[in-house]
Each structure stands twice: as structure tokens, then as C-alpha cells.
C-alpha positions in Angstrom: 176.5 251.4 59.3 178.0 254.4 61.0 181.7 255.2 61.4 181.9 254.0 65.0 180.8 250.5 64.1 183.1 250.3 61.1 186.0 251.4 63.3 185.0 248.7 65.9 185.0 246.0 63.2 188.4 247.2 62.0 189.8 247.1 65.5 188.3 243.6 66.1 189.9 242.4 62.9 193.3 243.8 63.8 193.1 242.3 67.2 192.2 238.9 65.9 195.1 239.0 63.4 197.5 239.9 66.1 196.2 237.1 68.3 196.6 234.5 65.5 200.1 235.8 64.5 201.3 235.6 68.2 199.8 232.1 68.5 201.6 230.9 65.4 204.9 232.5 66.5 204.7 231.0 70.0 203.8 227.6 68.6 206.8 227.6 66.3 209.1 228.8 69.0 207.9 226.1 71.4 208.3 223.4 68.7 211.8 224.6 67.9 212.9 224.6 71.6 211.4 221.2 72.4 212.7 219.1 69.5 209.6 219.2 67.3 207.1 218.3 70.0 204.0 220.6 69.8 202.3 222.2 72.8 199.1 220.2 72.5 201.0 216.9 72.3 203.1 217.9 75.3 200.0 218.8 77.3 198.1 215.7 76.5 201.1 213.5 77.2 201.6 215.1 80.6 197.9 215.3 81.7 196.0 212.5 80.0 198.3 209.7 80.9 198.1 210.2 84.7 197.1 206.9 86.5 194.5 208.5 88.8 192.5 209.6 85.7 192.1 206.0 84.5 189.3 203.7 85.6 190.5 200.4 87.1 189.9 197.5 84.8 188.9 194.2 86.2 
């Protein structure tokens, strides 16, 4: 491996670590502001319980 590919892998690793750290921070902040409800739970509650998505049952 040459030095450019090593530097690229190091940059990729740092970028992924920053992305994971920001995601964890955002998730904790959202949970704290919304009384313990997580983002995924909030999204599924808002979008998957819509009546027009359900098939009519006979």
C-alpha cells in the first residue's frame, strides 16, 4: 500500500467515527427533549399508522 491509500483509509475511518458520534449525540438529545421517545419510534408512529396505508378488511 502506498501512502495515499493509507491516508485515504485514515480519513475514511475518521469520517465514519464523526458520523457515528454525531448520530449518537443527536439521538440522545432528541430522546431527552421528547420524554424518552426515540426518533425511530416517533417516525413509525407518525407514518405507519396512517389510515390510507392500510388495506380495507372485509
